[in-house]
DOFILUM-668285 format. One line per 10 residues: number of its first residue (from 1); for each residue x, y, z of C-alpha. Coordinates in nm, 4 decimals. Layout:
# residues N
NUM) X/Y/Z; ...
# end
This chain:
# residues 446
1) -0.0109/-0.0157/-0.0050; 0.3336/0.2621/0.1001; 0.4047/0.1314/-0.2522; 0.1668/0.2594/-0.4381; 0.0853/0.5601/-0.2602; 0.4655/0.6811/-0.3181; 0.4098/0.6160/-0.6701; 0.0921/0.8307/-0.6534; 0.3020/1.1150/-0.5369; 0.6010/1.0707/-0.7638
11) 0.3813/1.0765/-1.0479; 0.1950/1.3869/-0.9151; 0.5100/1.5535/-0.9112; 0.6196/1.5128/-1.2674; 0.4387/1.7468/-1.4306; 0.5545/2.0629/-1.2572; 0.8943/1.8921/-1.2347; 0.9005/1.8748/-1.6293; 0.7656/2.1822/-1.6873; 0.9988/2.3629/-1.4540
21) 1.2721/2.1827/-1.6582; 1.1100/2.3273/-2.0013; 1.1083/2.6512/-1.8415; 1.5108/2.6767/-1.7428; 1.5455/2.5180/-2.0515; 1.4200/2.8120/-2.2901; 1.5290/3.0692/-2.0095; 1.8820/2.9028/-2.0891; 1.8159/2.9574/-2.4404; 1.7156/3.3006/-2.3896
31) 1.9924/3.4311/-2.1767; 2.3025/3.2232/-2.2328; 2.4954/3.2791/-2.5112; 2.7668/2.9610/-2.5300; 2.8315/2.6659/-2.7663; 2.5059/2.4986/-2.6517; 2.2804/2.7938/-2.6716; 2.1990/3.0613/-2.8742; 2.1553/3.3376/-2.5982; 1.8644/3.5075/-2.7818
41) 1.4935/3.5541/-2.7090; 1.4271/3.5960/-3.0631; 1.5848/3.2573/-3.1154; 1.3820/3.0853/-2.7929; 1.0559/3.2141/-2.8756; 1.0414/3.1005/-3.2306; 1.1189/2.7423/-3.0698; 0.8617/2.8152/-2.8218; 0.6110/2.8824/-3.0860; 0.6313/2.5685/-3.2940
51) 0.6122/2.3542/-2.9528; 0.3232/2.5211/-2.8842; 0.1600/2.4383/-3.2482; 0.3008/2.1074/-3.1531; 0.1682/2.0202/-2.8440; -0.2105/2.1120/-3.0593; -0.0820/1.8307/-3.2923; 0.0247/1.5388/-2.9540; -0.3070/1.6501/-2.7938; -0.5129/1.5288/-3.1213
61) -0.3453/1.2039/-3.1409; -0.3434/1.1712/-2.7817; -0.7438/1.2048/-2.8306; -0.7386/0.8991/-3.1275; -0.4576/0.7329/-2.9052; -0.4972/0.7781/-2.5458; -0.8547/0.7805/-2.5306; -0.9576/0.5218/-2.8057; -0.6678/0.3447/-2.8630; -0.6624/0.4357/-3.2657
71) -0.3113/0.4038/-3.4441; -0.3254/0.7124/-3.6943; -0.0384/0.6592/-3.8613; -0.1152/0.9501/-4.1235; -0.1249/1.2430/-3.9060; 0.1019/1.4606/-4.1813; -0.1978/1.4292/-4.4438; -0.4276/1.5673/-4.1612; -0.2311/1.8626/-4.1061; -0.1761/1.9516/-4.4363
81) -0.5419/1.9573/-4.4870; -0.5340/2.1811/-4.2205; -0.2473/2.4189/-4.3296; -0.4552/2.4205/-4.6900; -0.7113/2.6339/-4.4943; -0.6080/2.9905/-4.4527; -0.4805/2.9061/-4.8230; -0.8640/2.8708/-4.9646; -0.9848/3.1390/-4.6683; -0.7503/3.4266/-4.6175
91) -0.5383/3.5264/-4.9306; -0.6742/3.7449/-5.1727; -0.8674/3.6063/-5.4839; -0.6932/3.5761/-5.8141; -0.8275/3.8132/-6.0622; -0.9902/3.6300/-6.3548; -0.9655/3.2470/-6.1799; -1.2986/3.1646/-6.1354; -1.4010/3.3253/-6.4352; -1.1589/3.0883/-6.5876
101) -1.2596/2.7624/-6.4320; -1.3691/2.8254/-6.0828; -1.7812/2.7504/-6.1203; -1.6604/2.4073/-6.3688; -1.4399/2.2821/-6.0826; -1.7179/2.3364/-5.7901; -1.9469/2.1561/-6.0059; -1.6928/1.8759/-6.1393; -1.6172/1.7828/-5.7782; -2.0213/1.7871/-5.7268
111) -2.0504/1.4957/-5.9540; -1.7632/1.3151/-5.8458; -1.9266/1.3349/-5.4801; -2.2497/1.2656/-5.6249; -2.1142/0.9621/-5.7985; -1.9508/0.7970/-5.5070; -2.2463/0.8585/-5.3248; -2.5152/0.6782/-5.5844; -2.2723/0.4180/-5.6207; -2.2743/0.3263/-5.2353
121) -2.6330/0.3659/-5.2331; -2.6497/0.0811/-5.5419; -2.3955/-0.1095/-5.3237; -2.6765/-0.0895/-5.0330; -3.0244/-0.1022/-5.2085; -2.9869/-0.3116/-5.5394; -2.9684/-0.6982/-5.5088; -2.6679/-0.8722/-5.5253; -2.6482/-1.0171/-5.8771; -2.7395/-0.6921/-6.0197
131) -2.5178/-0.4850/-5.8075; -2.2070/-0.6469/-5.9500; -2.2966/-0.4506/-6.2838; -2.4842/-0.1648/-6.2042; -2.2254/-0.0020/-5.9248; -1.9139/-0.0267/-6.1833; -2.1361/0.1107/-6.4767; -2.2661/0.4189/-6.2279; -1.8509/0.4664/-6.1382; -1.7523/0.4375/-6.4648
141) -1.9947/0.7245/-6.5838; -1.9445/0.9257/-6.3371; -1.5661/0.9757/-6.3589; -1.5604/1.0393/-6.7216; -1.8292/1.3378/-6.6548; -1.5727/1.4279/-6.3671; -1.2922/1.4073/-6.6021; -1.4533/1.6185/-6.8518; -1.5929/1.9321/-6.6403; -1.2668/1.8741/-6.4207
151) -1.0164/1.8526/-6.6415; -1.0305/2.1776/-6.8977; -1.1526/2.3932/-6.5953; -0.7714/2.3192/-6.4229; -0.6137/2.3854/-6.7334; -0.7323/2.7300/-6.7117; -0.6866/2.8234/-6.3946; -0.3265/2.7030/-6.4236; -0.2936/2.9095/-6.7497; -0.4382/3.2142/-6.5846
161) -0.1368/3.4328/-6.4286; 0.0680/3.1344/-6.4710; 0.3663/3.2939/-6.3369; 0.2715/3.4807/-5.9808; -0.0369/3.2582/-5.9374; -0.1844/3.0086/-6.1313; -0.4434/2.8837/-5.8833; -0.7872/2.9182/-5.7664; -0.7259/3.1577/-5.4934; -0.8860/3.2382/-5.1432
171) -1.1733/3.4564/-5.0140; -0.9649/3.7062/-4.8575; -1.1161/3.6990/-4.5442; -0.9570/3.7695/-4.1527; -0.6916/3.4609/-4.1191; -0.8506/3.3966/-3.7518; -1.1510/3.2816/-3.9699; -0.9451/2.9922/-4.1875; -0.8697/2.7979/-3.8101; -1.1662/2.6403/-3.8296
181) -1.1765/2.5895/-4.1957; -0.8882/2.3988/-4.2098; -0.9730/2.2107/-3.8687; -1.3035/2.1165/-4.1014; -1.1431/2.0207/-4.3526; -0.9326/1.7752/-4.1449; -1.2517/1.6709/-4.0060; -1.4313/1.5540/-4.3247; -1.1267/1.3730/-4.4414; -1.1344/1.1741/-4.1571
191) -1.5093/1.1108/-4.1448; -1.4756/0.9666/-4.5227; -1.1436/0.7720/-4.4028; -1.3164/0.6016/-4.0607; -1.6295/0.5142/-4.2639; -1.4141/0.2966/-4.4502; -1.0632/0.1832/-4.2517; -1.1962/0.2333/-3.8571; -1.3793/-0.1048/-3.9411; -1.0402/-0.2963/-4.0141
201) -0.7746/-0.3964/-3.7241; -0.5548/-0.1567/-3.5492; -0.2241/-0.2520/-3.7602; -0.4693/-0.2335/-4.1000; -0.5828/0.0934/-3.9714; -0.2326/0.2492/-3.9185; -0.1350/0.0838/-4.3148; -0.4383/0.2678/-4.4318; -0.3732/0.6132/-4.2903; -0.0324/0.5848/-4.3337
211) -0.1099/0.5426/-4.7396; -0.3980/0.8078/-4.7628; -0.1966/1.0573/-4.5696; 0.0594/1.0471/-4.8239; -0.2387/1.0463/-5.0962; -0.3219/1.3819/-4.9419; 0.0024/1.5375/-4.9263; 0.0636/1.3916/-5.3204; -0.2792/1.5743/-5.4318; -0.1107/1.8969/-5.2511
221) 0.1975/1.8942/-5.4417; 0.0544/1.7645/-5.7942; -0.3086/1.9668/-5.7646; -0.0946/2.3097/-5.8593; -0.4955/2.4959/-5.9444; -0.5671/2.4508/-5.5271; -0.2577/2.5769/-5.3685; 0.0304/2.6503/-5.6719; 0.1213/2.2456/-5.5600; 0.5333/2.2408/-5.5582
231) 0.5943/2.5952/-5.6158; 0.4697/2.6766/-5.2920; 0.2055/2.9385/-5.1635; 0.3691/3.2371/-5.0360; 0.2346/3.5825/-4.8621; -0.0501/3.4381/-4.6127; -0.2269/3.6942/-4.4321; -0.1062/3.7141/-4.0220; -0.3513/3.7854/-3.6938; -0.0222/3.9867/-3.5800
241) 0.1609/4.2982/-3.7012; 0.4289/4.2643/-3.9641; 0.7934/4.3400/-3.8240; 0.8800/4.6163/-4.1055; 0.4844/4.7754/-3.9614; 0.6393/4.7606/-3.6347; 0.9904/4.8952/-3.7650; 0.8272/5.1490/-3.9263; 0.5541/5.2937/-3.6073; 0.7207/5.5876/-3.4261
251) 0.5740/5.4818/-3.0849; 0.7262/5.1231/-3.1019; 1.0219/5.2796/-3.1992; 1.0004/5.4853/-2.8803; 0.9585/5.2085/-2.6963; 1.2719/4.9500/-2.8334; 1.4524/5.2799/-2.7292; 1.3074/5.2794/-2.4119; 1.3553/4.9231/-2.3366; 1.7495/4.9393/-2.4810
261) 1.6769/4.6999/-2.7698; 1.7653/4.7561/-3.1230; 1.4533/4.7855/-3.3253; 1.4863/4.4567/-3.5412; 1.5251/4.2340/-3.2090; 1.2447/4.4015/-3.0592; 1.0035/4.3717/-3.3596; 1.1096/3.9983/-3.3810; 1.0292/3.9484/-2.9757; 0.6932/4.1567/-3.0035
271) 0.5651/3.9450/-3.2892; 0.6797/3.5782/-3.1796; 0.5016/3.6887/-2.8154; 0.2308/3.7991/-3.0056; 0.1837/3.4288/-3.1383; 0.2831/3.2882/-2.8415; 0.0155/3.4502/-2.6370; -0.2790/3.3304/-2.9262; -0.0957/2.9595/-3.0103; -0.1253/2.9330/-2.5597
281) -0.5016/3.0568/-2.5942; -0.5476/2.8088/-2.8357; -0.4181/2.5293/-2.6642; -0.5529/2.5949/-2.3074; -0.8868/2.6343/-2.4295; -0.8398/2.2873/-2.5822; -0.6791/2.1218/-2.3197; -0.9770/2.2711/-2.1168; -1.2226/2.0653/-2.3356; -1.0110/1.7761/-2.3278
291) -1.0159/1.7624/-1.9908; -1.3555/1.7888/-1.9320; -1.4218/1.5601/-2.1788; -1.2161/1.3084/-2.0658; -1.3820/1.3155/-1.6803; -1.7423/1.2877/-1.7959; -1.9196/0.9391/-1.8710; -1.8331/0.9904/-2.2677; -1.4457/0.9972/-2.1619; -1.5248/0.7288/-1.9202
301) -1.7077/0.5460/-2.2075; -1.4394/0.6082/-2.4368; -1.1595/0.4709/-2.1765; -1.3734/0.1704/-2.1461; -1.3829/0.0900/-2.5009; -1.0050/0.0906/-2.5083; -0.9380/-0.1253/-2.2465; -1.1576/-0.4006/-2.3485; -1.3854/-0.3331/-2.6808; -1.5242/-0.7010/-2.6349
311) -1.7021/-0.5983/-2.2804; -1.8239/-0.2640/-2.3872; -2.0023/-0.4046/-2.6982; -2.1664/-0.6455/-2.4449; -2.3069/-0.3267/-2.2830; -2.4475/-0.1931/-2.5875; -2.2060/0.0519/-2.7025; -2.1683/0.1082/-3.0407; -1.8230/0.0901/-3.0958; -1.7316/0.1935/-3.4252
321) -1.9499/0.4807/-3.4043; -1.7606/0.6002/-3.0901; -1.4125/0.4919/-3.2576; -1.5374/0.7353/-3.5587; -1.6473/1.0334/-3.3270; -1.2963/1.0543/-3.1890; -1.1021/1.0160/-3.4854; -1.2788/1.3231/-3.6156; -1.2022/1.5321/-3.2994; -0.8602/1.4131/-3.3073
331) -0.8195/1.4823/-3.6965; -0.9638/1.8326/-3.6419; -0.7431/1.8774/-3.3823; -0.4447/1.8075/-3.5856; -0.5721/1.9989/-3.9008; -0.5887/2.3330/-3.6972; -0.2429/2.2734/-3.5307; -0.1805/2.2295/-3.9623; -0.3337/2.6247/-4.0052; -0.1816/2.7473/-3.7018
341) 0.1389/2.6086/-3.8345; 0.1291/2.7967/-4.2115; -0.0363/3.1253/-4.0097; 0.3351/3.1231/-3.8477; 0.5365/3.0793/-4.1379; 0.3341/3.2550/-4.3930; 0.4147/2.9637/-4.5965; 0.2687/2.6801/-4.7652; 0.5329/2.4236/-4.8946; 0.3836/2.0846/-4.9984
351) 0.7142/1.9460/-5.0083; 0.8054/2.0249/-4.6424; 0.5051/1.7809/-4.5415; 0.7163/1.5083/-4.3905; 0.6440/1.2069/-4.2065; 0.9167/1.1747/-4.0338; 0.8680/1.5045/-3.9161; 0.5306/1.5287/-3.8670; 0.3922/1.1543/-3.7997; 0.6727/0.9804/-3.5923
361) 0.8148/1.2968/-3.3954; 0.4674/1.3674/-3.3349; 0.4083/1.0322/-3.1965; 0.7681/1.0616/-3.0068; 0.5888/1.3199/-2.8517; 0.2662/1.1192/-2.7699; 0.4477/0.7862/-2.6300; 0.7796/1.0091/-2.4224; 0.4884/1.2721/-2.2757; 0.2354/1.0233/-2.1764
371) -0.0509/0.9016/-2.3976; -0.4042/0.9257/-2.2181; -0.2948/1.2120/-2.0354; -0.3482/1.5453/-2.2064; -0.0746/1.7461/-1.9723; 0.1855/1.5016/-2.0579; 0.1331/1.5082/-2.3961; 0.1170/1.8826/-2.4318; 0.4556/1.8658/-2.2204; 0.6541/1.6130/-2.3801
381) 0.5282/1.7872/-2.7035; 0.7144/2.0999/-2.6016; 1.0151/1.9132/-2.4618; 1.0976/1.6915/-2.7833; 1.0218/2.0038/-2.9651; 1.3635/2.1791/-2.8216; 1.5669/1.8340/-2.8198; 1.4669/1.8050/-3.1776; 1.5703/2.1796/-3.2862; 1.8924/2.1814/-3.0434
391) 1.9607/1.8649/-3.1312; 2.1111/2.0048/-3.4486; 2.3593/2.2466/-3.2431; 2.4689/2.0094/-2.9580; 2.5051/1.7117/-3.1958; 2.8312/1.8543/-3.3784; 2.9534/1.9826/-3.0230; 2.9049/1.6309/-2.8723; 3.0539/1.4821/-3.2245; 3.3402/1.7300/-3.2031
401) 3.4189/1.6157/-2.8344; 3.4171/1.2393/-2.8801; 3.6309/1.2635/-3.1809; 3.8936/1.4912/-3.0205; 4.1314/1.1281/-2.9380; 4.0841/1.0713/-3.2931; 4.3633/1.1502/-3.5688; 4.2513/1.3600/-3.8549; 4.1392/1.1427/-4.1242; 3.8250/1.0435/-4.3263
411) 3.6589/0.8795/-4.0341; 3.6667/1.1633/-3.8227; 3.5656/1.3937/-4.0871; 3.3353/1.2113/-4.1802; 3.1166/1.1481/-3.8610; 3.2001/1.5466/-3.8067; 3.0009/1.5791/-4.1372; 2.7316/1.3418/-4.0220; 2.7231/1.5510/-3.6611; 2.4046/1.7615/-3.7851
421) 2.1743/1.4380/-3.7972; 2.2393/1.3283/-3.4679; 1.8725/1.4800/-3.4324; 1.7554/1.1511/-3.5822; 1.9565/0.9414/-3.3481; 1.8796/1.1619/-3.0465; 1.4878/1.0900/-3.0649; 1.5237/0.7318/-3.0744; 1.7117/0.7178/-2.8021; 1.5474/0.9304/-2.6295
431) 1.2381/0.6699/-2.6674; 1.4262/0.4047/-2.5882; 1.5127/0.5137/-2.2349; 1.1513/0.6548/-2.1607; 1.0079/0.2953/-2.2570; 1.2372/0.1430/-2.0805; 1.2578/0.3162/-1.7738; 0.9068/0.4784/-1.7860; 0.6887/0.2362/-2.0471; 0.3824/0.4491/-1.9455
441) 0.5396/0.8228/-2.0581; 0.6783/1.0505/-1.7977; 0.3487/1.1998/-1.6830; 0.1508/0.8403/-1.7037; -0.2437/0.8526/-1.7329; -0.3978/0.8255/-1.4021
# end
C-alpha cells in the first residue's frame, strides 16, 4: 500500500517538475550564449511557438490513441489539409481564376461526390447479382463526366497568370476564420476515411492511414490549381503585425529605445510574443475541453472501449460509431494545428510535409509525454520539440568532443560532417530510454 502511495506521489510531481525543466531550458536559450545555447530570445520564442503548435498536434493524436486506442499513422495528411484552410480562406482572390474555371471545378467536385454517393446507394439497395454490374457502370459514367468537367477547368485556372498565381485563390477573409476551416477540412477527410477504415484491425488501420496521408500530401503537391503545388504558396496573411510595420511605427521605435533594444530585435520578439499568446490561448482552451470530456461519462466510456472492446460492446456501446467520433475530433485538432503552423510561417510548402517530422516525431511526443494524459502529451511535445531543434546544434559539439582523440582523417571528417543529423539518433535514444524506464510516459495516465 505504501509503495502505491509513493508511486502516486511521485507521479503527481512529475508534471510540475517537467514544466520547470522546460521553463529552465527556454530561459537558458534566451539568456545564455555559449556552444549549447544561442542567448537570443528571438530563438527561444521561435522554438516555443512551434512547440505550442506541436503540442496541439500531440493533443489531437492523444485523443485518438490515448482515449480510444486508434493508431493514426497519417498525421501528416490531416496536418496538410488543415494547412490548406488559410490558403483557401484568407489569401486574396486571384483575378480571372473563377471566370476561367472556378464554377466548373465546383460542379465537377459535386459530380464526383454524387457519383460516390450514388454508387454507395446502389451497393446497399440493389440486389447482389445486379449490383455487381450497376455499381461499376455508375462509377465509370461518373468518372468520365467528372474528368470532362474537371480537366479543362483546371488547365484554364493554371494558365491564368501562371507566373505569379496559377491557382484558384482565396476569399480574402481574416486569417483567424481560416483556423476552424482547416480543422473542418481535416475532420471531413477523417469522416470519409473512418467510414471505410475504422472497421479494420489496428495494424491495418495504421497502414491505411499511412497510405491515405501520403495520398493527401501528393494531391497538394500536384494539384497546382488548388495551392500552387510545389511552387509553394507564400504571403499568407497573419493575425499579428509584420516586423517591418512595427519598425516604421514611431511609437514602437520609442518603446524599443526605452527598453534599450535595437528595433529589429524588439520587433521580432514582440511579434513572437503575440504569436505565443495566441497559440497559448488556443492550446489552453483545447486542454480545458479535452480534460472536461475525458472526465465526463463520455470519456469514461471511451476508455472502457479502449481497454476492452468486447466488454463494451456487450454493454450495448456502438464501438465503430464512437471510434469514428473520436477519430474525427482528433483529426480536426490536428488540422487546426496545420492551419496555425501555416499562419506562423506565412508559407504553404507541400514538399515540406515529411512523415518523419509530422508523424513519427508527433508520436514520439505523445509516447514520451504519456499517452492518455493531455498534460503529459503537451509537455512531452514542447520538450521533444526543443530537443529536436537543439540536437542539430548539440550534435556537432558532442561529436567534436567524442572525436577529439581520433587523428585527422576520413573517419573523423565523416563523423563531424554527419553530426548535424544526430537529431534522428537522439530522438530514437530518448524514446528507448523512456520506454525502458517510464513505459507509460513521463506523465502517465492516472
